[in-house]
N, C-alpha and C positions, 0 to 999 in steps of 0.2 A: 345262322346265316353266314355264308362264306364272305370273306373280305374281298372287295372288288378292287383289282389292281388299276390304279390310275395311270401309272407310267413308270419308266425306268430312266435313270440318270447315271451317266458314266463320268467319273472324276478320276484324277490322279492326285493322290495326297501323300505327303511324306510320312513314312512309318512312325507311329507314335507321336506325331506332331500336328494332329488335326486341331484347328482352332477356328473360331467364328469369323475370322478375317477373310477378305477375298482371297481366292476365288470360291472357297467352300461355303462361307456364310450366305452370300447372295444367291448362289445356285440352289441351295437348299431352302432358303427363306422364301423365295418367290413361288416355291411349290408347297409351302405350308408345312415343311418338315421341321421338327424341333431340332435346332442346330446343336444345342448343348448335348442333347441325348445322342445325336450322331457322333459328336466328337468323343464322348465318353466311351461309346461302344466301339468305335474305330480304334481309338488309342489302346483299349483293353485287348482287342483282337490282334493288333499289330505289334504288341510289345515284344514278341519273340523275334521280330525282324531286326536287321541292322538299322539303327536310328537314322532317319533322314532319307532312306531309300524311297524313291517314288513308287507307290503301289497303285495299280489300277483298281478302282472300286466300282461295283455296279450296285446302285441303290434302287431297290424296287419299293415304290411308295403306293399306298392304298388310299381310297377315298376317305377313310376315317383318320387320315394323317399318320397312321402307323407305317413303319418301314422295316425292311430287312436289308442287310448289306452282304455282299459277296466280295471278299478280298481276293484278288488274283495275285499271281507271282509277279515280281518285277519284270520290266521289259527285257527282251533278248539282249539288247545292247548293254544292259547292266551286267549280265552274266558274261558277255564277251569281253567287256572292259575289265571285269574282275579276273577272268582267266588269263588275260594278257598283262595284267597289272599296268594298264594305261589310264590316263585321265579322260581322254576324249578321242573321237575318231578324226579322220583326215578332213582338212578344209576343202580338198578337191578329190573326192573319191573317184576311182577310175583312172586318175592321172597320177596321183601321189599316194602310193601304198606306204602306210606307216608301220605295219607289222605283219606277221604271218600267224595263222592259226591252223592247227592240224584237224584232219577229219575226225579223229577220235575225240578231240575237245568239242567239236561241233556236235558230235553224237551225244556226248555227256550232257551238254546244255539242252539238247533236244529231249533227252530222257527226263531231265528235271522239269522242263517246261511243257511237256506233251499235253497235259490236260487243258492248258490255256491256248495251245496252238490250234490252227484250223487244219489239223492233220489226223489221220487215223493210225498211221504206223510211224515207227521211229525213223525210217528212211525218208518219209515225206517231211517229218519234222526237221530232220537234219538238213534237207534242202532249203527249208525256210530259214534256218539259222545261218546257212551258208550265204543266202541272199542278204540277210541282215549284215553279216560281216563284210560282204563286198560293198554294200552301200555305205559302210563306215570307212572304206579305204583299207581294208584288211585282206591280205591275200590268203587263200585257202590252199593248203598243201596236203598231199597224200590222197 
């Protein structure tokens, strides 16, 4: 008999640092998912990532309380900040531009993140990354 999917849950958890405290514990506990099993599996799968980086996770849980997790790449803003070596975006995007990013850098980020983006080609993915950069107060050149 096939397992019946009960639902999906989306979380953002720091790489290698999942623990039963909020927000992870309550979100999983109210759905009947074993919190410690999730933490062990997530920490094992994310140990190759830079510690502390927020990773989007999709947890698919079944009626028999088993689950599977899909760990996605960090958000585009992480890659943009990493490429420009900045701590955070502008407080007033659109008015206060804090840095510039080149089209080639945007394209590189889009290539890394293409499987997680809602795009079919590198060009479409690049446009999404450009939009993320502009919303952070970063000017796109080239």
